DRENBAVEX-917776 format. One line per field, with one value per residue (C-alpha): residue number from 0; residue in one letter; x, y, z. Coordinates in Angstrom, 3 decimals, decimal comma, padded with zeros to 6 digits. Example, Ala and Ser with C-alpha at 12.3 -4.5 7.8 and 13.67 -1.06 7.14 Angstrom:
// DRENBAVEX-917776
pos <- [0; 1] .
code <- [A; S] .
xx <- [012,300; 013,670] .
yy <- [-004,500; -001,060] .
zz <- [007,800; 007,140] .
This chain:
// DRENBAVEX-917776
pos <- [0; 1; 2; 3; 4; 5; 6; 7; 8; 9; 10; 11; 12; 13; 14; 15; 16; 17; 18; 19; 20; 21; 22; 23; 24; 25; 26; 27; 28; 29; 30; 31; 32; 33; 34; 35; 36; 37; 38; 39; 40; 41; 42; 43; 44; 45; 46; 47; 48; 49; 50; 51; 52; 53; 54; 55; 56; 57; 58; 59; 60; 61; 62; 63; 64; 65; 66; 67; 68; 69; 70; 71; 72; 73; 74; 75; 76; 77; 78; 79; 80; 81; 82; 83; 84; 85; 86; 87; 88; 89; 90; 91; 92; 93; 94; 95; 96; 97; 98; 99; 100; 101; 102; 103; 104; 105; 106; 107; 108; 109; 110; 111; 112; 113; 114; 115; 116; 117; 118; 119; 120; 121; 122; 123; 124; 125; 126; 127; 128; 129; 130; 131; 132; 133; 134; 135; 136; 137; 138; 139; 140; 141; 142; 143; 144; 145; 146; 147; 148; 149; 150; 151; 152; 153; 154; 155; 156; 157; 158; 159; 160; 161; 162; 163; 164; 165; 166; 167; 168; 169; 170; 171; 172; 173; 174; 175; 176; 177; 178; 179; 180; 181; 182; 183; 184; 185; 186; 187; 188; 189; 190; 191; 192; 193; 194; 195; 196; 197; 198; 199; 200; 201; 202; 203; 204; 205; 206; 207; 208; 209; 210; 211; 212; 213; 214; 215; 216; 217; 218; 219; 220; 221; 222; 223; 224; 225; 226; 227; 228; 229; 230; 231; 232; 233; 234; 235; 236; 237; 238; 239; 240; 241; 242; 243; 244; 245; 246; 247; 248; 249; 250; 251; 252; 253; 254; 255; 256; 257; 258; 259; 260; 261; 262; 263; 264; 265; 266; 267; 268; 269; 270; 271; 272; 273; 274; 275; 276; 277; 278; 279; 280; 281; 282; 283; 284; 285; 286; 287; 288; 289; 290; 291; 292; 293; 294; 295; 296; 297; 298; 299; 300; 301; 302; 303; 304; 305; 306; 307; 308; 309; 310; 311; 312; 313; 314; 315; 316; 317; 318; 319; 320; 321; 322; 323; 324; 325; 326; 327; 328; 329; 330; 331; 332; 333; 334; 335; 336; 337; 338; 339; 340; 341; 342; 343; 344; 345; 346; 347; 348; 349; 350; 351; 352; 353; 354; 355; 356; 357; 358; 359; 360; 361; 362; 363; 364; 365; 366; 367; 368; 369; 370; 371; 372; 373; 374; 375; 376; 377; 378; 379; 380; 381; 382; 383; 384; 385; 386; 387] .
code <- [M; P; R; E; S; D; I; C; V; V; V; P; T; I; R; D; H; E; C; M; R; A; Y; F; E; N; A; R; D; H; G; F; D; L; D; R; L; F; V; V; L; V; T; E; D; F; C; D; V; A; G; M; R; S; M; L; D; E; A; G; V; S; G; A; V; F; D; A; S; A; R; D; R; W; F; E; E; R; G; L; S; E; Y; A; H; L; I; P; E; A; S; H; A; Q; T; S; F; G; L; L; Y; L; W; A; D; E; T; F; D; Y; G; V; F; I; D; D; D; T; R; P; H; P; E; D; D; F; F; G; T; H; L; A; N; L; D; Y; E; G; R; L; T; A; V; E; S; D; E; Q; W; V; N; V; L; Y; Q; G; E; N; D; L; Y; P; R; G; Y; P; Y; S; A; M; D; E; E; V; R; V; G; T; E; H; V; D; G; V; V; A; S; Q; G; L; W; T; N; V; P; D; L; D; A; V; R; I; L; M; D; G; D; L; R; G; Q; A; Q; T; R; T; A; R; E; D; F; G; A; D; F; V; A; G; E; G; N; Y; L; T; V; C; S; M; N; L; A; F; E; R; E; V; V; P; A; F; Y; Q; L; P; M; D; E; N; R; W; D; V; G; R; F; D; D; I; W; S; G; V; F; L; K; R; A; C; D; V; L; D; R; R; I; Y; N; G; A; P; L; C; E; H; N; K; A; P; R; S; T; F; D; D; L; Q; N; E; V; A; G; L; E; L; N; E; H; L; W; E; V; V; D; D; A; G; G; D; A; E; S; Y; A; G; V; L; R; A; I; A; D; E; L; V; A; G; D; W; S; D; W; N; N; G; E; F; L; T; H; C; G; E; Y; M; R; D; W; L; D; C; L; D; A; I; E; T; R; T; A; P; T; R; P; V; A; D; D; D] .
xx <- [-007,492; -006,253; -007,895; -005,699; -004,570; -006,397; -004,902; -001,817; -000,214; 002,499; 004,873; 007,638; 010,160; 013,657; 012,763; 010,456; 009,144; 007,912; 004,942; 003,115; 002,715; 000,279; -001,690; -001,439; -002,776; -005,678; -006,737; -006,666; -008,643; -011,242; -011,618; -010,226; -008,839; -005,011; -004,687; -006,191; -003,040; 000,086; 002,592; 005,167; 008,017; 009,745; 013,193; 016,823; 020,031; 021,146; 018,437; 017,544; 016,030; 016,503; 014,682; 011,836; 011,538; 011,665; 009,070; 006,664; 007,289; 006,951; 003,648; 002,518; 001,569; 002,662; 004,678; 008,077; 010,914; 012,142; 015,337; 017,014; 018,741; 015,651; 013,654; 016,272; 016,066; 012,172; 012,370; 015,028; 013,167; 010,251; 012,170; 011,135; 014,415; 014,067; 011,420; 013,339; 013,938; 010,031; 011,112; 013,191; 015,761; 015,443; 012,148; 008,585; 007,668; 008,824; 005,370; 004,927; 006,827; 004,126; 001,556; 003,794; 003,922; 000,141; -000,531; 001,473; -000,662; -004,446; -005,500; -004,874; -008,196; -007,266; -004,098; -003,194; -000,917; 000,351; 003,276; 005,719; 005,225; 001,788; -000,414; -004,146; -006,469; -007,152; -011,191; -011,331; -011,178; -008,425; -008,650; -012,276; -013,417; -011,405; -013,144; -016,359; -015,555; -014,624; -018,114; -020,051; -023,474; -025,693; -025,987; -023,072; -021,574; -020,466; -018,300; -017,155; -015,863; -015,559; -012,042; -012,660; -010,485; -011,784; -009,723; -009,811; -009,152; -012,204; -014,180; -011,568; -011,353; -007,542; -007,575; -005,225; -004,405; -002,898; 000,349; -000,269; -003,177; -002,554; -002,079; -004,217; -007,213; -007,184; -010,003; -012,520; -016,051; -017,093; -020,416; -021,654; -024,592; -025,129; -025,636; -026,083; -022,342; -021,423; -018,611; -016,032; -012,321; -010,233; -010,558; -008,361; -008,127; -007,346; -004,950; -004,600; -001,575; 000,883; -001,036; 000,214; 001,323; 003,957; 007,128; 005,706; 002,854; 004,840; 007,183; 004,023; 002,781; 005,820; 007,753; 011,294; 011,415; 009,109; 005,800; 003,918; 002,673; -000,921; -002,068; -005,046; -007,591; -010,596; -013,088; -011,478; -013,306; -016,962; -018,551; -016,971; -017,265; -016,427; -015,432; -017,782; -017,393; -014,821; -013,286; -009,780; -008,489; -004,846; -004,518; -001,888; -000,666; -000,124; -003,564; -004,838; -006,965; -007,900; -009,302; -007,104; -008,461; -007,083; -003,515; -002,818; -003,913; -002,074; 001,430; 003,552; 005,637; 009,747; 010,421; 013,649; 015,986; 015,692; 017,961; 015,121; 015,268; 011,468; 010,306; 007,433; 004,528; 004,315; 001,160; -000,346; 000,125; -001,012; -003,980; -004,793; -004,677; -006,763; -009,584; -009,658; -009,862; -012,706; -014,712; -014,494; -015,407; -018,171; -015,935; -015,527; -012,851; -013,974; -012,609; -012,392; -012,311; -010,396; -008,216; -004,507; -002,173; 000,793; 003,677; 006,165; 009,782; 011,583; 013,470; 014,563; 011,541; 014,114; 015,210; 011,427; 011,221; 014,228; 012,665; 009,430; 010,086; 011,153; 007,808; 005,720; 004,990; 003,918; 001,617; -000,161; -000,984; -000,598; -004,280; -005,394; -003,549; -005,049; -008,359; -008,675; -007,278; -008,931; -012,460; -013,613; -011,281; -013,029; -010,457; -008,133; -005,151; -006,819; -007,077; -003,517; -002,219; -004,277; -002,673; 000,827; 000,259; -000,708; 002,498; 004,776; 003,406; 002,739; 005,272; 005,627; 008,436; 006,742; 006,734; 009,732; 011,080; 008,519; 010,257; 009,885; 006,340; 007,230; 009,639; 006,955; 004,518; 007,407; 007,667; 003,648; 003,704; 006,505; 004,366; 001,499; 003,866; 005,161; 001,849; 001,095; 004,368; 003,425; 000,353; 002,315; 005,738; 004,787; 006,596; 004,513; 002,424; 003,416; 007,346; 009,342; 011,710; 013,250; 015,435; 018,967] .
yy <- [007,756; 004,146; 003,223; 003,350; -000,168; -001,529; -004,892; -005,657; -009,083; -010,695; -013,154; -014,564; -015,863; -017,149; -019,651; -018,641; -015,194; -015,706; -017,447; -014,215; -013,911; -016,638; -014,599; -011,637; -013,351; -014,921; -011,594; -010,313; -013,242; -012,764; -009,205; -008,232; -004,721; -005,399; -001,703; -003,177; -004,896; -003,802; -006,772; -006,948; -009,690; -010,562; -012,104; -012,231; -010,323; -013,183; -013,560; -011,814; -008,554; -006,811; -009,628; -009,363; -005,783; -006,163; -008,786; -006,336; -003,714; -005,901; -006,994; -003,427; -004,173; -001,954; -003,502; -003,354; -005,917; -006,020; -008,070; -008,120; -004,938; -003,145; -004,293; -002,994; 000,328; 000,223; -000,403; 002,321; 004,960; 004,728; 004,872; 000,976; -000,520; -001,969; -003,907; -005,276; -008,723; -009,380; -010,566; -013,777; -014,344; -017,037; -017,799; -018,231; -016,482; -013,231; -012,837; -010,739; -008,066; -007,900; -007,444; -004,601; -002,882; -003,383; -001,901; 001,146; 002,010; 002,921; 002,592; -001,122; -002,952; -006,383; -008,548; -011,644; -014,399; -016,479; -018,981; -019,044; -022,715; -022,434; -021,490; -020,559; -022,648; -020,946; -021,561; -019,959; -016,043; -016,215; -012,615; -012,185; -015,278; -014,534; -010,952; -012,537; -015,085; -012,124; -010,340; -013,637; -013,451; -016,382; -020,173; -022,166; -025,664; -025,595; -028,377; -029,214; -032,426; -034,001; -032,975; -029,241; -029,820; -029,584; -031,370; -029,108; -031,960; -033,869; -034,050; -036,470; -040,102; -040,220; -039,958; -037,184; -034,647; -031,207; -029,781; -028,745; -030,820; -032,611; -036,061; -036,557; -034,931; -037,717; -040,121; -037,376; -037,742; -035,163; -033,233; -031,249; -029,018; -025,631; -022,127; -018,452; -017,078; -013,306; -011,103; -013,539; -011,962; -014,760; -016,558; -019,757; -021,356; -024,947; -026,822; -029,406; -031,698; -031,883; -031,870; -029,655; -032,323; -032,405; -034,639; -037,475; -037,820; -037,575; -040,394; -042,345; -041,913; -043,446; -040,127; -039,319; -035,982; -033,938; -034,212; -037,332; -040,156; -039,078; -036,033; -034,166; -032,985; -030,821; -033,762; -033,962; -030,747; -030,237; -027,422; -024,421; -024,297; -022,757; -024,403; -024,190; -021,886; -023,410; -025,669; -024,949; -025,631; -025,463; -022,024; -022,486; -018,941; -020,417; -018,890; -017,008; -013,509; -011,327; -008,069; -005,404; -005,510; -009,170; -007,912; -007,544; -010,998; -012,807; -012,487; -015,147; -016,211; -016,172; -019,689; -021,191; -018,352; -019,281; -021,272; -024,225; -024,448; -024,663; -024,150; -024,720; -023,589; -019,973; -019,824; -022,834; -021,199; -017,767; -019,424; -020,862; -017,435; -015,829; -018,562; -017,792; -014,204; -014,873; -016,942; -014,198; -011,130; -013,231; -013,430; -016,397; -018,146; -019,027; -022,298; -023,881; -021,884; -020,639; -023,695; -023,364; -025,925; -026,654; -027,718; -028,152; -028,643; -032,026; -031,938; -034,223; -035,028; -035,700; -031,856; -030,865; -033,508; -031,665; -028,289; -029,699; -032,028; -029,707; -028,280; -031,249; -031,694; -027,916; -028,182; -030,991; -028,457; -024,836; -024,575; -025,727; -022,608; -020,235; -021,708; -020,373; -016,934; -013,742; -014,598; -011,063; -008,764; -006,707; -006,489; -008,482; -007,010; -007,638; -011,346; -011,649; -009,615; -011,872; -015,029; -013,493; -012,920; -016,364; -017,577; -015,474; -016,198; -020,062; -022,686; -025,007; -027,120; -030,440; -030,144; -030,420; -027,110; -025,240; -022,139; -021,564; -020,680; -018,004; -016,703; -016,481; -014,693; -011,779; -011,416; -011,182; -008,327; -006,774; -007,351; -005,300; -002,657; -002,355; -001,929; 000,835; 002,656; 002,344; 004,304; 007,254; 007,033; 005,883; 007,784; 008,851; 006,002; 003,514; 004,792; 003,341; 001,518; -001,211; 001,254; 000,907] .
zz <- [-085,532; -084,538; -081,119; -077,952; -077,115; -074,184; -074,112; -072,626; -074,224; -072,449; -073,795; -072,042; -074,628; -075,249; -078,081; -080,670; -080,337; -084,183; -082,776; -082,452; -086,248; -086,022; -083,311; -085,342; -088,517; -086,315; -085,383; -088,916; -090,058; -087,616; -088,075; -084,653; -084,459; -084,129; -082,692; -079,256; -078,526; -076,963; -076,960; -074,160; -075,010; -071,761; -072,732; -071,634; -072,694; -074,801; -076,945; -080,441; -078,868; -082,349; -084,294; -081,542; -082,500; -086,006; -085,854; -084,064; -086,601; -089,690; -088,011; -087,777; -083,796; -081,004; -078,371; -076,222; -075,686; -072,347; -071,606; -068,449; -068,929; -069,982; -067,141; -064,701; -066,349; -066,140; -062,525; -062,036; -064,040; -061,664; -058,633; -058,102; -057,893; -054,406; -055,902; -058,947; -057,080; -057,485; -061,095; -061,149; -063,544; -066,279; -065,174; -066,542; -063,590; -065,476; -066,514; -063,379; -065,020; -067,693; -064,703; -063,110; -066,714; -067,208; -063,853; -064,314; -067,546; -066,597; -070,356; -070,235; -069,293; -070,002; -069,833; -072,012; -071,317; -074,381; -074,452; -077,254; -077,823; -078,764; -081,619; -081,993; -083,927; -087,182; -086,608; -083,308; -082,850; -080,152; -078,695; -079,631; -077,724; -074,774; -074,384; -075,071; -071,941; -070,087; -070,844; -070,175; -068,436; -068,335; -068,016; -067,826; -066,746; -063,248; -061,917; -058,474; -056,673; -053,130; -053,093; -053,522; -056,897; -060,487; -063,171; -066,105; -068,424; -066,630; -069,900; -071,907; -071,676; -071,253; -067,245; -067,494; -064,627; -065,127; -063,971; -060,614; -059,653; -056,152; -055,992; -053,071; -054,852; -057,599; -058,134; -056,964; -057,379; -060,117; -060,019; -063,019; -063,080; -064,584; -062,949; -063,593; -064,193; -064,328; -062,805; -065,159; -064,384; -065,970; -069,220; -069,234; -072,539; -072,780; -075,242; -077,760; -078,636; -075,617; -072,635; -069,776; -067,500; -064,383; -064,731; -062,752; -064,916; -067,882; -066,949; -066,012; -069,604; -070,990; -072,236; -071,301; -073,539; -071,643; -073,600; -072,701; -075,266; -074,926; -076,897; -076,618; -079,393; -079,745; -079,185; -075,810; -074,850; -074,237; -073,015; -071,350; -067,646; -064,260; -061,156; -058,242; -055,181; -052,757; -055,447; -056,959; -060,264; -062,021; -063,826; -066,650; -068,029; -071,596; -073,013; -070,509; -070,485; -067,519; -066,139; -065,026; -061,407; -060,865; -060,789; -057,193; -056,608; -059,696; -058,751; -060,417; -057,611; -057,462; -058,628; -059,960; -058,384; -054,917; -052,516; -052,179; -055,976; -056,084; -059,582; -062,249; -059,668; -060,520; -062,340; -060,373; -057,261; -058,511; -059,849; -056,344; -054,949; -057,771; -057,181; -053,598; -054,314; -056,961; -054,152; -051,683; -053,841; -055,872; -059,073; -061,523; -063,805; -067,113; -068,734; -072,232; -075,289; -076,996; -077,518; -078,536; -079,797; -077,352; -079,237; -076,139; -077,389; -076,329; -073,481; -070,582; -068,423; -065,453; -065,854; -065,440; -062,420; -060,960; -060,844; -059,705; -057,118; -054,597; -054,378; -054,747; -051,033; -050,840; -053,476; -051,859; -048,880; -050,085; -051,163; -047,655; -046,180; -048,738; -048,093; -044,505; -045,642; -046,318; -046,121; -044,675; -047,456; -049,625; -052,583; -054,445; -052,507; -049,087; -049,916; -051,255; -048,164; -045,900; -047,539; -047,255; -043,818; -043,103; -045,058; -043,047; -039,841; -040,189; -039,094; -042,295; -040,870; -041,264; -044,954; -047,333; -047,926; -045,797; -045,428; -049,090; -048,415; -045,712; -048,560; -050,999; -048,261; -047,929; -051,820; -051,946; -049,494; -051,583; -054,746; -052,965; -051,744; -055,371; -056,958; -054,434; -055,363; -058,978; -058,483; -056,892; -058,560; -061,993; -065,110; -068,187; -069,448; -072,034; -072,511; -074,806; -072,102; -074,203; -076,351; -076,221] .
C-alpha cells in the first residue's frame, strides 16, 4: 500500500512549473519516498494549468493545481468565501493558500515552500535534509548581534545583506557560539547563484536587471545555525520546510494588492512573526542546508524597487512593534493575535504608509478566524478541487 502523503509542497508558479521535475529526480536519487509528497501548485487562470497537471501525472506525484478560479471554488465549497480576500491576486503571497490547504487536511504533518526559479543541488538530499533539520536535537552554531538581527549571509566574504534585512541593523557586531538546540519547527535552506537581495542593494551591486553582479557559491556557507533568542532574521520562502503547528503564525501578508502598493515583504514579515512566536514558545528556526540554486530571471531592478519602496520604512520598524507583543501567549495563534491587536490599535502615522500596518493587523485577525472556521466547516479531506 502506498504511504499517505504527509508533506504538503506549496509552489507559487506562473513561469516554470517544470522546475519540480528536478526536485522529484532529487528525491528519487536519494531514496526519498515520493508518496510522502502532495504538491499544491498555486497559479493564475492565464497559466498552463493543463500542463501543470500533466507534469504531476507524468512524474507520478500526487498534487493539485489551483488557479484563481479553483481557489474561489475551494473557498466556496467550504463555506469560507468571506475569507477569500486573504489571498491577494497575482502575488507571491498566494503561498498563504497553500497554508490553508495544508491546515484543512490533518494528515499533513509538514509543509515545504519551493519557488519555481530554484533547483536542488544534486548532491544534497533536499527533502530528507529538511526533515532531518526539523527533527534536529543537539549542539548547533548559534548567532546573535548587538542589533538584534542575524544576517543569514554572515559567513560569506561578499558583505551581502539579504532582502528584508533592516538598513538600520547593518554593520552589526556578530557573536557566534554554540548551544543545545531542540524544538525546531522551521528549516530555512539558503541559496547559491543569485542572492536574495532587495532592489536598493542590487542597484548598489551594479545590476539593472534584478539579479546582482555578486553571486553566492557553496563555499560561502559554513556551519548550519540558529539565530539567538531575541534576535530576528530574514526568512525567505523559496526553500523552506516547516511543521504544521506554525501555520497560525505564518500568514504571508496581503502584499501587492493593496492601496498603498506595498509588496515584496510577505515572507519577510511572516518570518518576523514566526521568530517572535518561536522565542515566546521556546522553538527554533534552523538555517543552512539544504542549499538550492536560485536562478532568478532577469527583470528591471527598478520594477522591484517600485514594489519595495512603499514598505521600506515600515520594514525598519515592524520588528520593534512585534518584539513587544505576545510575551505571555501560549500558542502560535495567541502570539499572532497579540501582534495583530497591536498593529490594529497602534498609531503608525509617523511612518510612510503606516496605515498599511493596521490593514495587515486586520487581515491577520481574519486569518486566525479563517483557520478556526476551517476546523469546523471543512469539506472531506484532500478533495480534487482543481478539476474543471
